[in-house]
N, C-alpha and C positions, 0 to 999 in steps of 0.2 A: 504494500500500500504506500502510495506516494502522493504528495501534493506539491506541485511546482510553484515557482514564484508568481506565475500568472494565474494561480488558483485552479489550474487544471488538475484533476484527480485521476489516478489510475490504480487499479488493483489487479493482482494475478492470483488465480487459484490453480491448483494442480490438476483439476479434472472438473468436467461439467457435473460429475456425480456429486460434487460438493453442494449443488443446488437441487438434488433429487429428493423425491419423497422418501426413498429408502434411507437416505442419510438423515433426513429431518426426523423420521419416526424411529430411528434405531435407538435401542437402549444403551445405557452406559453403565460401567461399573467403576466407581471411583476407588481410591486406595483404601477406604475404610471397609471395603467388602460388601457394602449394601448396594444392591442393584437399583438403579433409577428407571422409571418407566420411559423416560425420554432424555436424550442427550441435549446439549446446548447448541447442536449444529444449526438448527433453524434460527435460533436467536442470533447466532453469530452471522449467518448469511444475511438476515434481514438488516442487522445493524451495519454490516459492511456495505450492502447495496444502498441503504439510506444515506450513508456518508458519501459514497461514490457519486450518487446522483443528486447530491446537495440537498437532501431532505433533512439532514442532521449535520451539526457542526459548522453552520454558516454564520459568520459574524460580520457586523458592519461597525465602522468607527464613526463617531460624530463628536462635535464640540472639541476639536483638536486645537490646543494652544501650546505654544512653546516660546521660551524666552531665556535670556541670560540670567543666571541666578543673581549675579552681582548688581545689575541695575534694571532688570525687568524689561530690557529692550529686546527687540526681535530683529537681529541682523539678517541680511540676505544669505550669508554663509556663516557657518560655525567652523571653528578650528578644533584640532584635537584636544587642546588644553582648556577649552571652554567648559565651565560647569553650566549645565542646561537644566531647566525645569520643563517637563513635558507632561501635559494633562490630556487625557482622552477618555471618552465614554464609549463603551462597547454595548451593542445589542446582539442578541442571538435570535435567529429565526426558528421559532418553536411552534409546531402545529399551525402553520400559516400566518403567525403573527410575530412581530418583533417584540421581544421581551428583554429587560435589562440582563446583561451577562455578568455573573459574579465569579469570574475566574481568578485564580491565584497564581497562575503560571504563564501569564502573558509576557512575551519578551519584546523588547524594542531593540531595533538594530539600525545603526547609522552606517551607510555604505557609500563608498566612492567606487573604487575598483574592487576592493576587498572589504569585508566588515571591519571597522576599526573600533566600534563600540557595540557591545551586545550585553544587555542587562534585563533582568526581570523587573517588570513594573510592580509598584506597590498598589494594592487594592484598597482604596479609601472611599 
C-alpha cells in the first residue's frame, strides 16, 4: 500500500482470492487455541479498498497560517535557521461529511530539493 505525493493511492494483493467469498467466510484459529467463526479477511479487504478508493483516510487542510516566531511577520521565503510558527486545521471526510480531525501524528515537512525540516505537529 502506497500513497504518492500527488495523493494517488495504490495497493497490491497476492491473489484475487484475497477478495473471494471463501477467504471472507473462512474460519481462523488464533494462538490461544479457540477457533473463531470468521477471520478478519473481509474487514481487512473492505478497509483496504475504502482507503484505496478514498472513502476513508481523506483529509483537507484549512485556516493555514505561518509566520516568524520572532516578530510574527510572514516573509516570502524562510531560511533554514528561521524559527517558524505554523497553524493549520484539518478535517476528515467521514460518511460523506467533513468532520474535525483529531490526529496526533500529523507531520509537517518543508522541502526544497530534499526535506530539510520534518516535524510532528502538536495537536491543540
